[in-house]
N, C-alpha and C positions, 0 to 999 in steps of 0.2 A: 796131323797136329802139323807138325813141321813144314807141310807142306803153304802152310801161313805164312811161315816166314819166307816162302821163296814168293810172296805173292810183290808184285811191283809195288804197291803201295806201300807196303811194308817194311820192303827193303830201302824205299824212299826216304821213309823216317829214320829208319837203323843208321840210314848211310850220314846224315844229320846229326842224330845224335852222337855218332861214334867220333865224330868229325869236332863237336861239341865237347866232349868228354867221354873216354874210353869207357869209362866206367858205368855207362846209362845203358843198361839193355832193356831191349825189347821182351818182354813177356806173356807166354800165349798162356789164356785159361781155358783151361776147358768147357767153362762154364760161358757162354755170353755175356759180352760187358755192353752190349746194345743199349742200356739204360745206364744211370746213375746208380740205380737202386742195383742192377743187376751186377754191377760193376763191384759196388762195396759187398755184396754178399760173397764174389766168388774170389773175392781178396780180405775178406773179413776186416775191413776198413770203417771209418766213419765217411757213410754219402758225402758228407760236404768236402772230403779229401779226393774227390772225384773231378776232375773237371771238363764242365759241359763246354764243349765247341759249338759258338750256337753264329752262323753267318746272318747279317742282316744286308739288306739292300738300302741304300739310300740313294733314291733317285737311280741313276743308272751305276751307282759306283756300289762297292761293299765294303765290310766291314766286319770281322770277327770279335767275338766277345767270350771271354773265358771266363766261366761261371762257376761258383762252389756249385757241386751236385744236390743240395739241399737249399738251394735258393730261386727264387726267377727272375731273369733278367728284366729290369723295369725298362719298357720303351719308353716312356714318360721321361726316365733320368738319361737313357741315349739319347731322345731328341733334343734335351737340352743341353748335354756335353756337346752333341755336333751341330748345335743350332740348326737345324733341320726339322721341318716338318711332315715328309716323305720317309717316313722310314719304316720296313717291315722285315718281316722273317723272310728269309730266302725260300725258294721252293726246291724240291729234291734235284731238279733238274741245274738250277742256278748251283748247288751246294755244290754237285760232282762237276758242273764246267768251271767253277773259281778255283775252289780245292784239291780235286782229284781225288775226293775221297764221297763214299756214300755215308749218309746219312746212319749214327750207330759207330761209324769207324773214323768220324772227322778228327785228324789231328791238328795241333794249334801250329802244327809246322808243316813244311814242305808242300805247299800250297801251289797250285797251278798258275796262277794270277797274285801278284804283290798285293797285299792288301794290309791296311792299318787294324792293329792287333790293340784290344783292349783288354785288360785283367781286371777283374773284380776284386778287391781290396779282402773280401773275405775269406779268400784263398788263404790267406797270411795265418790265419789261426792253426795250419799244420805244420807240421816239419817237413810232411812229405805230401806231395798232391800225387795223384794218377791220372793220366791222360790217353785218349786212344790213340794208337799208332798206327793209322790207316786201315785198319778191319775190326769189324765189333768183338773179337776175339782175344785182340792185340793192344796191350798196354805198355806205358813206361811210367816210373816212377821217379818223381825229380822233388828238388825244393822248390818255394816258391820263387825265391831270389834266381836260382838257377832258369827258371822258367822262363822267369820276366827277362832275362839277360838272353836267352835262347830266342826268344819270340819277339824278341824287340817293343815289348808289350807295355803301353803307358797304362800304367795303375788309377783305376778310380772306382767310385763307388754307383756301382751298376744296378745294386738289386733290389727287391722290394721287401 
């Protein structure tokens, strides 16, 4: 289990977290948190408190949307927000190239490329939310406002 904490991707997240707030720990789950439902089950929390980090491609640029685990990101709302027609989900290779993480372990922080981050206001329902920490079995818990500050995210209504 501890070998997960030694993975470069997890260490990258942990370093950023420790610089931001020494009290935020990366937690290793015995069961995978690859999907929001898996994570909620493993943590015994509401699936809505799980942060899904979704990478979108806008022409040749990218943005990350942090969305509540019980919601779906609305492509139409995102297109309106960005004022772009050409918006689509990034493919697994692009996700790896831009964020440095594989799908299922994409963290809201520590990306290889600087990207704009949008956060869905639905996450505000929870006193604590949980996001991936660079590996499907690694997560961290944080308040909505701290996550907003940590990611420098713009809060919007992004879900359907």
